[in-house]
C-alpha positions in Angstrom: -38.6 3.6 -0.1 -37.3 1.6 -3.1 -36.1 -2.3 -2.4 -32.5 -2.9 -2.9 -33.5 -5.1 -6.1 -35.1 -1.6 -7.5 -31.6 0.0 -7.9 -29.8 -1.1 -11.1 -27.4 -4.0 -10.4 -24.0 -2.9 -11.2 -20.6 -4.3 -10.9 -20.0 -1.3 -8.4 -22.8 -1.9 -6.6 -22.0 -5.9 -6.1 -18.6 -5.5 -4.8 -19.8 -3.1 -2.2 -22.3 -5.6 -1.2 -20.0 -8.3 -1.3 -17.4 -6.4 1.1 -20.3 -6.2 3.5 -21.1 -9.6 3.1 -17.6 -10.7 3.5 -17.3 -8.5 6.9 -20.4 -10.1 8.1 -19.5 -14.2 7.2 -15.9 -14.3 6.9 -14.2 -15.5 3.4 -14.7 -18.9 4.3 -18.4 -18.8 5.0 -19.4 -15.9 2.5 -21.0 -17.2 -0.6 -22.6 -15.9 -3.9 -26.3 -16.6 -2.6 -25.6 -14.5 0.5 -24.1 -11.5 -2.1 -27.4 -12.0 -3.8 -29.5 -12.2 -1.2 -28.1 -8.8 0.3 -28.6 -7.5 -3.3 -32.2 -8.7 -3.5 -31.5 -10.7 -6.6 -31.2 -14.0 -7.7 -27.5 -15.6 -8.0 -27.7 -15.8 -11.9 -27.9 -12.1 -11.9 -24.4 -11.7 -9.6 -23.1 -14.3 -12.1 -24.0 -12.2 -15.1 -21.7 -9.3 -13.9 -19.0 -12.0 -12.5 -18.4 -15.7 -13.9 -17.7 -17.0 -10.5 -17.4 -16.7 -7.0 -13.2 -16.6 -7.3 -13.9 -13.8 -10.3 -15.9 -11.9 -7.7 -13.4 -12.3 -4.9 -10.6 -11.4 -7.2 -12.4 -8.3 -8.2 -13.4 -7.2 -4.6 -9.8 -7.7 -3.7 -8.5 -5.6 -6.9 -10.8 -2.9 -6.0 -9.4 -3.0 -2.2 -5.7 -2.7 -3.5 -6.6 -0.1 -6.0 -7.8 2.5 -3.5 -4.1 2.2 -2.3 -2.7 2.6 -5.5 -4.8 5.5 -6.7 -3.9 7.3 -3.1 -0.2 6.9 -3.6 -0.3 7.9 -7.2 -1.4 11.5 -6.0 1.9 11.6 -4.0 4.2 10.0 -6.8 3.3 12.1 -9.5 2.8 15.3 -7.7 4.7 18.1 -8.9 7.1 20.1 -7.1 8.4 18.3 -3.9 11.9 17.3 -3.8 12.2 13.4 -4.6 13.6 12.6 -1.1 10.9 14.2 0.3 8.1 12.6 -2.0 9.6 9.1 -1.1 9.1 9.9 2.5 5.9 10.8 2.1 4.9 7.9 -0.1 6.4 5.5 2.3 4.5 7.1 5.1 1.2 7.5 3.5 1.4 3.6 2.4 2.0 2.5 6.1 -1.0 5.0 7.4 -3.0 3.5 4.5 -2.5 -0.2 5.5 -2.5 0.7 9.5 -5.8 2.2 9.1 -7.3 -0.4 7.2 -5.9 -3.1 9.6 -7.2 -0.8 12.9 -10.3 1.0 11.3 -11.9 -2.4 10.1 -9.9 -5.5 11.4 -12.4 -8.3 10.2 -12.5 -7.0 6.6 -8.8 -6.6 6.9 -8.4 -10.4 7.7 -10.7 -10.9 5.1 -8.6 -9.4 2.6 -5.6 -11.1 4.1 -6.9 -14.5 3.3 -8.1 -13.0 0.0 -4.6 -11.9 -1.2 -3.3 -15.4 -0.6 -5.9 -16.6 -3.1 -5.5 -14.1 -5.8 -1.7 -14.0 -6.2 -1.8 -12.3 -9.9 -4.0 -9.7 -8.4 -1.4 -9.2 -5.7 1.6 -9.4 -8.0 -0.1 -6.6 -10.4 -0.7 -4.5 -7.3 2.7 -4.9 -5.8 4.1 -3.9 -9.5 2.2 -0.9 -9.6 3.7 0.0 -6.1 7.0 -0.5 -7.1 6.6 1.2 -10.5 5.6 4.4 -8.6 8.8 4.3 -6.1 10.8 3.9 -9.5 9.4 7.1 -10.8 10.2 8.9 -7.4 13.6 7.8 -7.2 14.3 8.0 -11.1 13.2 11.9 -10.3 15.4 12.1 -7.7 18.2 10.9 -9.6 17.5 13.3 -12.7 17.1 16.2 -10.2 20.8 15.0 -8.6 18.8 14.6 -4.8 19.2 10.8 -4.8 21.9 8.6 -6.3 20.8 4.9 -7.8 22.9 3.3 -10.4 19.9 0.9 -11.0 16.6 3.0 -10.4 14.4 -0.3 -10.5 16.4 -2.4 -8.4 16.7 0.6 -5.9 12.8 0.8 -6.0 12.4 -2.8 -5.2 15.2 -2.8 -2.6 13.2 0.5 -0.8 10.1 -1.5 -1.0 11.5 -4.7 0.6 13.5 -2.6 3.4 9.9 -1.3 4.5 8.2 -4.6 4.3 7.5 -4.7 7.9 5.7 -1.4 7.8 3.1 -2.5 4.8 3.2 -6.4 4.6 -0.1 -7.7 6.1 2.1 -10.4 7.5 3.5 -7.6 10.0 0.0 -6.4 11.1 0.3 -7.2 14.9 3.2 -5.0 14.9 1.7 -2.0 13.2 0.4 -1.0 16.9 3.3 -1.2 18.8 3.8 1.9 20.9 7.3 2.3 19.3 6.3 1.4 15.8 6.3 5.0 14.6 9.8 5.7 15.7 10.9 2.3 14.1 9.4 3.4 10.9 11.0 7.0 11.2 14.3 5.4 11.7 14.3 2.7 8.6 12.9 5.7 6.2 15.7 8.0 7.4 18.0 5.1 6.9 16.8 4.5 3.3 16.7 7.8 2.1 20.3 8.7 3.6 21.2 5.5 1.6 19.9 7.0 -1.5 21.2 10.7 -1.1 23.4 11.8 -4.1 
């Protein structure tokens, strides 16, 4: 069986290993040396791909957030579904993705919550991408006459803000309440009714 060091050292492999190290040690104790040790390489090899610990942490945060963006883009750009239904599907997918990340791997989710606070530029880009997707969905509905919004970007931001309880990590403790699904459905129904043409 080849050793871990026998495999090519790629940025993706480093990021995967960094996730494992963060899960094991947490964000305050995980180091580049720990990542290098897990990869079976020197820490200098890791630094050849990521110039600093901050750059590595930023890249792993971006990778984690990008998974949601890609999944949601599939909904936002899917043809054939009416905008109100697409908006509901998009919001539901965002909530479920966040809830699964928090529930399936709470240690890593807690780690990412710390990393998100450190990487505001990455977070700002992520939020912009999500709001851009909402903007396209709402614009599609306005064009089709199924939604009404005099200022589509402002409406998209308002929808994102109004549903924050269901995707902002600061509310993670509420995501597993027995009534959260009913509460989510009520908010989404209200938001969509408010946008209907």
